[in-house]
VEXDREN-2710 file (C-alpha; in Angstrom, 1 decimal):
% VEXDREN-2710
k/r/px/py/pz
1/UNK/142.1/129.7/52.4
2/UNK/144.3/131.9/52.8
3/UNK/144.9/135.2/55.0
4/UNK/147.8/137.4/53.8
5/UNK/146.1/140.7/55.0
6/UNK/145.9/139.1/58.4
7/UNK/148.1/136.7/59.4
8/UNK/151.3/138.3/57.3
9/UNK/150.1/141.4/56.8
10/UNK/147.8/142.4/59.6
11/UNK/150.0/146.6/59.6
12/UNK/148.2/146.8/56.1
13/UNK/144.8/146.6/58.2
14/UNK/145.1/149.2/59.8
15/UNK/145.9/151.2/56.9
16/UNK/142.6/150.8/55.0
17/UNK/140.4/150.8/58.2
18/UNK/142.3/154.2/59.5
19/UNK/139.0/156.4/58.8
20/UNK/136.9/153.8/60.2
21/UNK/134.4/155.5/63.1
22/UNK/135.6/153.7/65.7
23/UNK/134.1/156.0/68.5
24/UNK/131.0/155.7/66.3
25/UNK/130.2/152.1/67.0
26/UNK/131.7/152.4/70.8
27/UNK/129.0/155.1/71.2
28/UNK/126.0/152.8/70.1
29/UNK/127.5/149.6/72.3
30/UNK/127.5/152.1/75.3
31/UNK/124.4/153.1/75.2
32/UNK/123.0/149.6/74.6
33/UNK/125.3/148.1/78.1
34/UNK/123.8/151.5/80.0
35/UNK/120.0/150.8/78.9
36/UNK/120.6/147.1/80.1
37/UNK/121.2/147.6/83.8
38/UNK/124.3/149.9/83.2
39/UNK/126.9/147.9/85.5
40/UNK/128.6/145.8/82.7
41/UNK/132.2/145.1/84.1
42/UNK/133.6/142.1/82.0
43/UNK/133.0/142.3/78.2
44/UNK/133.8/139.5/76.0
45/UNK/135.0/141.1/72.0
46/UNK/135.1/138.9/69.2
47/UNK/137.1/138.9/66.3
48/UNK/139.0/141.4/68.0
49/UNK/141.4/142.4/65.3
50/UNK/144.2/144.8/65.6
51/UNK/142.8/145.6/69.4
52/UNK/141.3/149.6/67.6
53/UNK/137.8/148.3/70.0
54/UNK/139.0/146.9/72.7
55/UNK/141.4/149.5/74.0
56/UNK/137.8/151.8/73.6
57/UNK/136.4/149.6/75.8
58/UNK/139.2/149.6/78.3
59/UNK/138.9/152.9/77.9
60/UNK/135.8/153.2/79.3
61/UNK/136.7/151.1/82.5
62/UNK/135.8/147.6/81.7
63/UNK/137.3/144.5/82.0
64/UNK/137.6/143.3/78.3
65/UNK/139.4/140.3/76.8
66/UNK/139.3/140.3/73.5
67/UNK/140.1/136.9/70.8
68/UNK/140.7/137.1/67.4
69/UNK/141.8/133.5/65.0
70/UNK/144.4/135.5/63.5
71/UNK/148.0/135.4/65.6
72/UNK/149.0/138.4/63.4
73/UNK/146.0/140.8/64.3
74/UNK/146.5/139.5/67.6
75/UNK/150.4/140.3/67.4
76/UNK/149.4/144.0/66.6
77/UNK/146.8/144.4/69.0
78/UNK/149.0/143.8/72.0
79/UNK/151.2/146.9/70.7
80/UNK/148.1/149.4/71.7
81/UNK/147.0/148.0/74.9
82/UNK/147.9/145.9/77.6
83/UNK/144.8/143.8/77.6
84/UNK/144.1/140.1/77.5
85/UNK/144.4/139.0/73.9
86/UNK/143.8/135.4/73.0
87/UNK/144.0/133.4/69.7
88/UNK/140.4/132.0/69.9
89/UNK/137.3/131.9/67.8
90/UNK/133.5/130.9/67.5
91/UNK/132.2/128.3/67.5
92/UNK/134.5/126.5/69.2
93/UNK/135.5/129.0/71.9
94/UNK/137.5/128.0/74.7
95/UNK/137.3/131.1/76.9
96/UNK/135.3/130.9/79.7
97/UNK/132.8/133.1/81.6
98/UNK/130.3/134.0/82.2
99/UNK/130.8/137.9/81.2
100/UNK/128.2/140.7/81.6
101/UNK/128.4/141.4/78.1
102/UNK/129.6/140.5/74.5
103/UNK/130.2/141.6/71.5
104/UNK/131.0/140.9/67.6
105/UNK/131.5/144.0/65.4
106/UNK/132.5/144.9/61.8
107/UNK/130.8/141.7/60.1
108/UNK/132.3/138.6/62.6
109/UNK/129.6/136.9/61.9
110/UNK/129.7/136.5/58.5
111/UNK/132.3/134.6/58.6
112/UNK/130.6/131.6/59.7
113/UNK/129.0/128.6/58.0
114/UNK/125.0/128.6/58.1
115/UNK/125.7/125.4/60.3
116/UNK/127.6/127.6/62.2
117/UNK/125.3/130.5/63.0
118/UNK/123.3/128.8/65.8
119/UNK/126.2/126.9/68.1
120/UNK/128.2/130.0/68.0
121/UNK/125.1/132.1/69.3
122/UNK/124.7/129.6/71.9
123/UNK/128.7/129.2/72.6
124/UNK/128.3/133.1/73.1
125/UNK/125.1/133.0/75.4
126/UNK/126.5/130.3/77.7
127/UNK/129.0/132.6/78.9
128/UNK/126.8/135.5/80.2
129/UNK/126.0/136.1/82.9
130/UNK/121.9/135.9/82.8
131/UNK/120.9/139.3/82.0
132/UNK/124.0/139.5/79.9
133/UNK/123.7/141.3/76.4
134/UNK/125.1/140.6/72.9
135/UNK/125.7/143.7/70.5
136/UNK/126.5/142.3/67.2
137/UNK/126.5/143.4/63.4
138/UNK/125.3/141.7/60.1
139/UNK/127.2/143.4/57.4
140/UNK/125.2/143.9/54.3
141/UNK/127.2/141.6/51.7
142/UNK/125.9/141.1/48.2
143/UNK/124.2/138.2/47.9
144/UNK/124.9/137.7/44.0
145/UNK/128.6/138.6/44.4
146/UNK/129.8/142.1/43.6
147/UNK/132.2/144.2/40.6
148/UNK/135.9/144.2/41.9
149/UNK/136.2/147.1/43.8
150/UNK/140.6/148.8/44.5
151/UNK/141.3/150.2/47.2
152/UNK/144.8/152.4/48.5
153/UNK/146.2/152.8/51.3
154/UNK/149.1/155.4/52.1
155/UNK/152.3/154.3/54.7
156/UNK/156.0/155.8/55.2
157/UNK/156.8/152.9/53.2
158/UNK/154.5/154.1/50.6
159/UNK/151.2/152.9/48.7
160/UNK/149.2/150.1/49.0
161/UNK/147.0/148.7/46.6
162/UNK/143.8/146.0/47.4
163/UNK/141.6/145.0/44.8
164/UNK/138.9/143.0/46.0
165/UNK/136.1/140.7/44.9
166/UNK/132.9/138.6/46.3
167/UNK/132.0/136.2/44.0
168/UNK/128.4/134.1/44.3
169/UNK/129.4/130.5/45.2
170/UNK/127.0/127.4/44.5
171/UNK/126.1/127.2/48.1
172/UNK/125.2/130.3/49.3
173/UNK/127.8/131.5/50.2
174/UNK/130.3/134.4/48.8
175/UNK/134.1/133.7/47.7
176/UNK/135.8/136.5/49.4
177/UNK/138.7/137.1/47.1
178/UNK/141.7/140.2/47.5
179/UNK/145.1/140.7/45.2
180/UNK/147.3/143.2/47.3
181/UNK/150.2/145.0/46.1
182/UNK/152.7/146.4/48.9
183/UNK/155.0/149.2/48.0
184/UNK/158.2/146.9/47.3
185/UNK/155.9/145.6/44.7
186/UNK/155.6/142.3/45.8
187/UNK/152.3/140.6/46.0
188/UNK/149.4/138.3/48.3
189/UNK/146.4/137.0/47.9
190/UNK/143.7/136.1/50.3
191/UNK/140.5/134.2/49.8
192/UNK/138.1/133.2/52.6
193/UNK/134.1/132.3/52.2
194/UNK/131.9/134.4/53.4
195/UNK/127.8/134.3/54.2
196/UNK/125.5/136.9/53.5
197/UNK/123.0/136.5/56.4
198/UNK/119.8/137.8/55.7
199/UNK/118.8/139.6/59.0
200/UNK/115.2/137.0/59.6
201/UNK/118.1/134.1/59.6
202/UNK/120.0/135.7/62.3
203/UNK/116.9/136.6/64.1
204/UNK/114.8/132.9/64.0
205/UNK/118.5/131.9/65.2
206/UNK/118.9/134.5/68.5
207/UNK/115.5/133.1/69.2
208/UNK/115.9/129.3/69.1
209/UNK/119.1/129.9/71.2
210/UNK/116.9/132.0/73.9
211/UNK/118.0/135.4/72.8
212/UNK/115.3/138.8/73.3
213/UNK/116.1/141.2/70.6
214/UNK/116.2/145.1/69.3
215/UNK/117.5/145.3/66.1
216/UNK/119.1/148.9/65.8
217/UNK/119.6/151.1/61.7
218/UNK/123.7/150.6/61.9
219/UNK/126.2/152.3/64.9
220/UNK/125.1/155.4/63.4
221/UNK/124.5/157.5/60.8
222/UNK/126.0/156.2/56.8
223/UNK/126.4/153.1/58.3
224/UNK/123.8/150.7/56.6
225/UNK/124.6/147.3/58.2
226/UNK/122.1/146.2/60.5
227/UNK/122.8/145.8/64.6
228/UNK/121.6/143.3/66.6
229/UNK/121.0/144.1/70.7
230/UNK/120.8/140.3/71.8
231/UNK/119.9/140.1/75.4
232/UNK/119.4/137.2/77.9
233/UNK/116.5/136.8/80.3
234/UNK/117.5/137.7/83.8
235/UNK/117.1/134.9/86.7
END
């Protein structure tokens, strides 16, 4: 597995995602937190990337701890706001709770191997206070793979171009492959395994861990991912 994008060229990630509606995602999460008591203070963000959601959560007055396995992404995040950004990841979290809420936005769960799903959900549950809520999504990955797709990102230095492709593997996962060309004519390759979980498989794992769940059809209009609102029973 190589992570040229996340570790060596994280600024390009922001270029690719420059039009993503981060505030839309935040709106649903804020609504869910309000519905579950409205008194959440300490928030754990899993897979924070370059910190766009984290900074917005902090603007809501939340005490945010954000983790990501890629130091390059964290370096960019630290330039955006003064928060507690740490290198950490599921399922072997080292960060300690309790937290009032946790989030994992934009397919973080799909980076897990199938046998890591329950241990990862258990790790989150272990760090939530009673009545705590975990909001995360399941990306609609194509189980049979897809056609290569081209994305262009413009910067002051010139244009980046990325060709990405999901290829099915014998173990039921996807081999995500990407070739990116930089403005100076260099290129880098990314490959990582992804899991196209079914919503039912995730729901079953949540029930096994002890969560009560509610489904949401995306974070808002135009979003085709399933968002899970998973709540730990209170004492």
